[in-house]
C-alpha positions in Angstrom: 1.6 -3.3 -10.8 4.0 -5.7 -8.9 4.5 -9.4 -10.2 4.7 -11.7 -7.4 6.2 -15.3 -8.6 4.6 -17.6 -6.0 1.9 -17.7 -3.4 4.2 -18.2 -0.5 5.2 -15.3 1.9 8.7 -15.1 0.8 7.5 -14.5 -2.8 5.6 -11.7 -1.9 8.1 -10.1 0.3 10.8 -10.3 -2.3 8.3 -8.8 -4.9 7.6 -5.9 -2.6 11.6 -5.4 -1.8 12.4 -5.6 -5.4 9.8 -2.9 -6.5 10.2 -0.6 -3.5 13.5 -1.5 -1.9 15.1 1.7 -3.1 12.3 3.7 -1.3 11.8 1.4 1.6 15.5 1.2 2.4 15.0 -1.7 5.0 12.4 0.2 6.9 9.5 -2.2 8.2 6.3 -2.4 6.4 3.1 -4.4 6.3 0.1 -4.8 4.0 -3.1 -3.1 5.2 -6.5 -4.4 5.3 -8.6 -3.3 2.6 -12.4 -3.4 2.0 -14.7 -1.5 -0.2 -16.4 1.5 1.0 -20.2 1.2 0.9 -21.0 4.9 0.9 -22.6 5.8 -2.1 -20.4 9.0 -3.1 -17.4 6.8 -2.4 -18.8 3.4 -3.8 -15.8 1.3 -5.1 -13.0 3.0 -3.2 -11.0 0.9 -0.9 -11.3 1.4 2.8 -7.8 1.1 4.3 -6.9 0.0 8.0 -3.9 -1.4 9.7 -4.2 -5.1 10.4 -5.4 -6.0 13.8 -2.2 -7.0 16.2 -3.1 -10.7 16.2 -3.0 -11.0 12.3 0.4 -9.0 12.1 2.5 -11.8 12.7 0.8 -14.2 10.1 2.8 -15.3 7.1 1.7 -13.3 4.3 0.9 -16.0 1.8 -1.4 -15.6 -1.1 -4.4 -17.0 0.8 -3.9 -14.6 3.6 -3.2 -11.6 1.6 -6.6 -12.5 -0.5 -8.8 -13.0 2.8 -7.6 -10.2 4.8 -5.7 -7.5 2.8 -6.7 -7.4 -1.0 -9.2 -5.8 -3.0 -10.4 -8.7 -5.3 -11.8 -8.5 -8.8 -15.4 -10.0 -9.7 -13.5 -13.5 -10.4 -11.9 -13.4 -7.0 -8.4 -12.5 -8.1 -6.2 -9.8 -6.3 -6.8 -6.6 -8.1 -5.0 -4.3 -5.5 -3.2 -4.5 -2.4 -1.8 -1.7 -0.3 1.2 -1.4 2.1 2.3 1.1 4.8 5.0 1.6 6.9 5.0 0.0 10.4 6.0 3.5 12.0 5.8 7.0 11.1 9.6 6.7 9.7 9.2 8.5 6.3 8.8 12.2 6.3 6.5 14.1 3.8 9.5 15.6 2.3 11.0 12.0 1.7 7.9 10.9 0.2 7.3 13.9 -2.0 10.9 13.8 -3.4 10.8 10.1 -4.0 11.2 8.3 -7.2 8.1 8.1 -9.6 6.7 4.4 -9.7 4.0 4.9 -11.9 4.2 7.3 -14.7 1.3 9.5 -15.1 0.5 10.0 -11.3 2.7 13.2 -10.9 -0.2 15.3 -10.4 -0.7 13.3 -6.8 2.2 15.4 -5.4 0.8 18.8 -6.7 -0.3 21.2 -3.9 -3.6 20.6 -2.4 -4.9 23.3 -0.1 -6.8 20.7 2.1 -3.7 18.4 2.5 -1.0 20.9 2.3 -2.2 24.2 4.1 1.2 25.8 4.5 2.8 24.0 1.5 5.9 23.0 3.4 7.9 19.9 2.9 7.6 18.8 6.9 
């Protein structure tokens, strides 16, 4: 969970940089557009896409993020929000060896035959 103290774009940017700055190292990032999957087997999971080009330059205010990027709870509050690098600037090796952000999710980096067919760090 990342606490954002304010509803303006600068507050959001500062919260992301404070939480992930050690990993981002000044690399450009952007929020992803999220919507809930309607497929019965995947119900409730977010479907993530990059923002359309005409929205990329918009200020990342609470209102913008809530409308275009966030998955909201039943009360309309932001429940989750995802960010991604603007370019392919982080290698799998760097990601795999990055610091743990949330304890208990270490198994996410375990070998998966579908995702890691050759189990290399490239």
